[in-house]
C-alpha positions in Angstrom: 113.0 119.4 125.9 113.6 115.9 127.4 112.1 112.6 126.2 112.5 109.1 127.6 111.1 105.9 126.1 111.6 102.2 127.0 110.2 98.7 126.3 108.1 98.2 123.2 108.0 102.0 122.6 111.7 101.9 121.6 110.8 99.4 118.8 108.0 101.6 117.5 110.2 104.7 117.7 113.0 102.8 115.8 110.5 101.7 113.1 109.4 105.3 112.8 112.9 106.6 112.2 113.5 103.8 109.6 110.4 104.7 107.7 111.2 108.4 107.7 114.7 107.6 106.5 113.3 105.8 103.5 111.2 108.8 102.5 113.5 111.8 103.1 117.0 112.8 104.2 116.1 115.2 107.0 113.5 115.1 109.7 112.0 118.2 111.3 111.2 117.8 115.0 108.3 119.8 116.4 107.4 119.5 120.1 104.7 121.1 122.3 103.1 120.2 125.5 100.5 118.0 123.8 102.5 116.1 121.2 105.8 115.4 119.4 105.7 115.4 115.6 108.3 114.3 113.0 108.0 115.7 109.5 110.0 114.7 106.4 109.8 115.5 102.7 111.6 113.8 99.9 113.9 115.7 97.5 111.5 115.8 94.6 108.7 117.0 97.0 106.4 114.3 95.9 106.2 112.4 99.2 105.4 113.9 102.7 105.3 111.9 105.9 104.5 112.9 109.5 104.5 110.8 112.6 102.9 112.1 115.8 103.5 110.8 119.3 101.3 111.6 122.3 102.7 112.3 125.8 101.5 108.8 126.9 103.8 107.2 124.5 106.9 108.4 126.6 108.0 107.5 130.0 109.1 111.1 130.5 107.9 114.0 128.3 109.0 117.5 129.2 108.8 120.6 127.0 109.8 123.8 128.8 109.0 126.2 126.0 105.6 126.6 124.3 107.0 125.1 121.2 110.4 123.6 120.3 111.5 122.8 116.8 114.7 121.7 115.1 115.8 119.5 112.3 118.5 116.8 112.1 119.7 114.4 109.5 118.0 111.0 109.5 121.3 109.3 108.6 122.8 110.5 111.9 119.8 109.2 113.9 119.9 105.8 112.1 123.6 105.5 113.1 122.5 106.0 116.8 120.0 103.1 116.5 122.5 100.7 115.0 122.6 99.1 118.5 120.3 96.1 118.7 116.9 97.3 119.9 116.6 94.2 122.2 119.7 95.3 124.1 118.4 98.8 124.8 116.8 99.4 128.2 115.7 103.0 127.5 116.4 105.9 125.2 116.7 109.5 126.2 116.6 112.6 123.8 117.3 116.0 125.2 117.7 119.5 123.9 119.0 121.9 126.5 117.4 125.0 125.1 115.7 126.3 122.0 118.9 127.8 120.7 121.1 124.8 121.3 123.0 123.6 118.2 123.1 119.9 119.2 120.6 117.3 120.3 121.8 114.7 122.8 120.8 111.0 122.3 121.6 108.6 125.1 121.2 104.8 125.0 121.2 102.8 128.3 121.7 99.1 127.6 120.8 96.2 129.7 124.5 95.2 130.2 125.2 98.6 131.9 126.7 100.2 128.9 125.8 103.8 128.3 126.2 105.4 124.8 125.8 109.2 124.3 125.6 110.9 120.9 125.5 114.6 120.0 123.9 115.4 116.7 124.1 118.8 115.1 120.7 120.3 114.5 119.2 123.3 112.7 117.1 125.5 115.0 115.3 127.2 112.1 113.9 124.3 110.1 111.6 124.5 107.1 108.5 122.6 108.4 105.8 121.6 106.0 102.3 121.1 107.4 99.6 119.0 105.8 96.4 120.8 104.7 94.6 117.7 103.3 91.6 116.4 105.2 91.2 112.7 104.7 87.5 112.9 105.5 86.9 114.8 102.2 88.4 112.1 100.0 85.5 110.1 98.6 87.2 106.7 98.0 89.0 104.6 100.6 89.8 101.1 101.5 91.5 99.2 104.3 93.9 96.3 103.7 96.1 94.2 105.9 99.8 94.7 105.3 100.4 91.0 104.9 97.7 90.8 102.2 99.0 93.9 100.4 102.5 92.5 100.4 101.2 89.3 98.8 99.5 91.3 96.1 102.6 93.4 95.4 104.7 90.3 95.1 103.1 89.7 91.7 104.9 92.8 90.3 108.5 93.3 89.5 110.8 94.5 92.3 112.1 97.3 90.0 108.6 98.7 89.6 108.6 102.5 90.4 105.0 103.5 90.0 101.8 101.5 90.4 98.2 102.3 89.4 95.1 101.5 91.5 91.8 101.5 89.6 88.7 101.6 91.7 85.2 100.9 90.4 81.8 100.5 91.9 80.9 96.7 92.0 77.2 97.5 91.5 77.8 99.6 88.4 79.7 97.0 86.4 78.2 96.0 83.0 77.4 92.3 82.5 80.1 92.0 79.9 82.7 93.6 82.1 81.6 91.7 85.2 82.0 88.4 83.3 85.4 89.4 81.8 87.0 90.4 85.1 85.0 88.0 87.3 83.2 90.7 89.2 86.4 92.1 90.6 86.1 95.9 91.3 89.7 96.9 92.0 92.6 96.6 89.6 96.3 96.9 90.3 98.4 97.8 87.2 102.0 98.5 86.7 102.4 102.0 85.3 103.1 102.3 81.6 105.2 105.4 80.7 103.8 106.8 77.4 107.1 108.6 76.7 109.1 105.3 76.4 109.0 104.0 72.8 110.7 100.7 73.3 109.6 99.7 76.7 110.5 96.0 77.1 109.7 95.8 80.8 107.1 93.4 82.2 103.6 94.9 82.6 101.3 93.3 85.1 97.5 93.7 85.7 95.9 92.2 88.8 92.1 92.3 89.4 91.0 92.1 93.0 87.7 91.3 94.7 87.5 93.8 97.5 85.3 91.5 99.6 88.0 88.9 99.7 91.2 90.9 99.9 90.2 94.1 101.7 88.9 94.7 105.2 86.8 97.6 104.1 86.1 99.2 100.7 84.2 102.4 99.9 83.7 103.7 96.4 80.4 104.9 95.0 81.4 107.2 92.1 82.6 106.5 88.6 85.8 104.5 88.0 88.9 106.4 89.1 92.6 105.7 89.1 95.6 107.0 90.9 99.3 106.3 90.0 101.9 106.8 92.8 105.3 105.7 93.9 106.0 102.2 95.1 109.1 102.8 97.1 107.5 105.2 99.6 104.4 102.9 99.8 106.5 99.9 100.7 108.3 101.9 103.4 105.0 102.8 105.0 103.7 99.3 104.5 106.7 97.9 106.5 106.0 100.4 109.3 102.4 99.4 109.6 103.2 95.7 109.4 105.8 96.1 112.2 103.3 97.9 114.4 100.7 95.2 113.6 98.0 97.6 112.3 96.1 97.7 109.1 96.8 100.4 106.5 94.1 102.7 105.0 94.2 104.4 101.6 92.3 107.6 100.9 92.1 109.0 97.3 90.0 111.0 94.9 91.2 110.8 91.3 94.2 111.1 89.0 96.3 114.2 89.8 95.0 114.5 93.4 97.2 113.2 96.3 96.7 109.9 97.9 96.8 109.6 101.7 97.9 106.5 103.7 97.3 106.1 107.4 97.3 103.2 109.9 94.0 101.8 110.9 93.8 101.0 114.6 91.1 98.4 114.8 87.5 99.5 115.0 88.2 103.0 116.6 89.3 106.1 114.8 92.8 106.1 116.5 91.9 108.5 119.2 93.0 106.0 121.8 96.3 105.2 120.2 99.5 106.8 121.5 100.8 107.5 118.0 99.6 108.3 114.5 101.2 108.5 111.1 100.4 109.9 107.7 101.9 109.5 104.3 100.9 111.7 101.4 102.0 110.9 97.8 101.6 112.9 94.7 99.9 111.1 91.8 100.2 111.2 88.0 98.2 113.9 86.3 97.3 111.6 83.3 94.6 109.1 84.0 95.4 105.6 82.9 91.8 104.9 82.2 91.9 107.4 79.3 95.3 106.1 78.1 94.0 102.5 78.1 90.9 103.3 76.1 92.7 105.5 73.6 95.4 102.9 73.0 92.9 100.3 71.9 91.4 102.6 69.1 94.6 102.9 67.1 94.8 99.1 66.9 91.4 98.8 65.3 92.2 101.7 63.0 95.5 100.2 62.1 93.8 97.0 61.0 91.5 98.8 58.6 94.2 101.1 57.3 96.8 98.4 57.1 95.0 96.1 54.6 97.2 95.4 51.6 95.8 95.2 48.0 96.0 91.4 48.0 93.6 91.1 50.9 96.2 90.3 53.5 96.4 92.1 56.8 99.4 94.3 57.2 101.3 94.1 60.5 99.9 96.3 63.2 102.5 98.9 64.3 103.1 100.0 67.8 100.1 101.4 69.6 99.8 105.1 69.7 99.6 106.7 73.1 97.5 109.6 72.0 93.8 110.0 72.5 92.8 110.1 68.9 90.9 107.4 67.1 92.8 107.8 63.9 95.7 105.5 62.9 99.2 106.4 64.2 101.9 107.8 62.0 103.6 104.4 62.0 100.5 102.7 60.6 100.0 105.4 58.0 103.6 105.0 56.8 103.2 101.3 56.6 100.1 101.7 54.5 101.8 104.0 52.1 104.7 101.6 51.6 102.5 98.5 51.3 100.1 100.2 48.8 97.0 99.9 51.1 93.6 101.2 50.5 94.2 104.5 52.2 95.2 105.9 48.9 92.7 106.7 46.1 91.2 104.1 43.9 93.2 105.1 40.8 96.5 105.2 42.7 95.8 101.8 44.2 95.0 100.3 40.7 98.1 101.9 39.2 100.3 100.7 42.1 98.9 97.2 41.7 99.7 97.1 38.0 103.2 98.5 38.6 103.8 95.9 41.2 102.7 93.1 38.9 104.8 94.3 36.0 107.8 94.6 38.3 107.3 91.1 39.5 107.1 89.8 35.9 110.3 91.5 34.9 112.1 90.1 38.0 110.9 86.6 37.2 112.1 86.9 33.6 115.5 88.2 34.8 115.8 85.3 37.3 114.9 82.6 34.8 117.2 84.1 32.2 120.2 84.0 34.5 119.6 80.8 36.4 119.0 77.3 35.0 116.0 75.6 36.6 116.7 71.9 36.8 114.5 69.2 38.1 116.7 68.7 41.1 116.1 72.3 42.2 119.6 73.4 43.1 118.4 76.4 45.1 115.5 74.5 46.6 112.8 76.2 44.5 109.6 74.4 43.5 108.5 74.4 39.9 105.0 75.1 40.9 106.1 78.6 42.2 107.2 79.7 38.7 104.6 80.7 36.0 104.2 78.2 33.2 105.1 80.8 30.6 108.6 81.2 32.0 109.6 77.7 32.8 112.8 76.6 31.0 112.4 73.3 29.0 115.0 71.2 27.4 117.9 73.6 28.1 121.4 72.1 27.9 123.3 72.6 31.2 126.6 73.1 29.3 125.1 76.3 27.7 125.0 78.1 31.1 127.6 80.7 31.8 130.8 79.5 33.5 131.2 80.3 37.3 127.8 82.0 37.7 126.9 82.4 41.4 123.5 81.6 42.8 121.3 84.4 44.0 121.1 82.9 47.4 124.9 83.1 47.8 125.5 79.4 47.4 128.1 77.8 45.1 127.3 77.7 41.4 125.6 74.6 40.2 126.2 75.3 36.5 130.0 74.8 36.2 130.8 71.9 33.9 132.6 70.2 36.8 129.3 70.0 38.7 127.6 68.1 35.9 128.0 64.4 34.7 129.9 63.7 31.6 128.2 63.3 28.3 128.9 59.6 28.2 127.5 59.0 31.7 123.9 58.0 32.3 121.7 60.9 33.1 119.8 58.9 35.7 122.9 58.0 37.6 122.6 59.0 41.3 125.3 60.1 43.7 128.8 58.6 43.4 128.5 57.0 46.8 125.5 55.0 45.7 125.9 51.3 45.0 125.7 50.4 41.2 123.6 47.4 40.5 123.7 45.8 37.0 120.6 44.9 35.3 119.5 41.3 34.9 120.0 40.0 31.3 116.9 39.0 29.4 115.7 35.5 29.6 115.4 33.7 26.3 
C-alpha cells in the first residue's frame, strides 16, 4: 500500500487525524482498491468515528492486496504531523506488505528537508463496523458549525453531557408556544439525578429552528437525546475546518445519535471524503425526569403546611417519577407538625407546643429582668401581658447572671445607677443642664 497527498488535501488529512485523536487512542486503517477508511473507538465504547477517503483524494493511491488493514497509535501519528502543515509539500504513507510490522510516513518539505518516520503497527486489528443506517432515523437537522459553536458558548466549558429536545412546531399548545416563544428545539445541560448536592450551573436554551438551523425535520412526539460534549466538539471543529455543515440524525433517548458532514445540496456522493460520528445516548429520558421533578414540588407544598398556616420550606426535588412527596418533605412535615398526621394528633401536638411555649416564657421572665431599656433588644409587645414584670427592683436580681444571648449581664449592681442618683439620668457622657429656677 502506498498513498501520497499534497496541497489542501494535507490539511484535511491532518484535521482528520486530530479529530480521531480526540475520540480514541488507536486508529484502525483499512484500505481497498476503492477507498481508505480510518476507524476509532473510545475506551468506554460510547463513541465511534470513521473517516473514509476516496481514491480521488490522493495524488497516488496504490493497494496491491485485495484488502490491507492494520492499526497504529494516534499519538504517534500526531507526532509526525507536528511539522507545520504550510511547510509540507507532500506526505507519503507506505506499507511494504500485509505482514509488515511498521508503517513508513515521509514528509517532504518546501525547503528540501525530508523527514521519515517508522511507526509500529498491529497487522491484526480489531475493526468495528457501523451497522446504523442514517436514513432510518426519523429526526434530523442541519446546522452551521459557526452557529452551533455560538449556541454552545452559552454553556459551561466543563459540561460533559448535553441534552437536545426536539418538538414539532405545529403541535405546540398555545400556552407552551407563548411560554417558549414558539421555539421548537431546546438545548439543556444534563442534570445527573444521582448527585444530591449538585451546585453546578444548569442552562436551558430554546432555539427557533427556522432561524438557527439550515434544515430541521421532526414530525413525531417530543423526543430528547443526551450525549457527550467532548466528542461532539471534536467533530464540530473538524467540520468547521473543512467548511462544511454538520448534520444530526437521532431517534429517541437510549438510541445512538449520528453526526455527519453536509456537503451543500448534494448527498456527498461527489465529495472525496466522508466522516461519521456515532455517540451513545442516555437511557433515561430528560422529558420524564423534568415532568416528575415538578410533581414533588407541588406535593411538598400541600404536605408541608404547618399548623399555624405558614408554608413549610420545600425540600430538594425528588428525582423519582412518583407524584407523592419525597422522603425529605415527609420528614419535614413530621417535625413541623403538619397536616399529614391525623386530626387528633395534630390538635394534641398543637396543645403541647403551646404549653411548651408558655413554660419557656415563664422560665425566661423568671430568670431575666425586663427593663424599659430592653437590655437584650426585646420588645415588650412580644411578651404576653400576663407575664410582664412590673415594678421589680433591679437590685433584687441575682448577682452575675448571664444573658441568654451570651452578652454581659445587665443586672449586676455595678451596671445600675446609685440609689441617690436620678432615675432619668442618661449616659455619663451626656451634658448635664440645670433647670431654670422658678420666676416669682
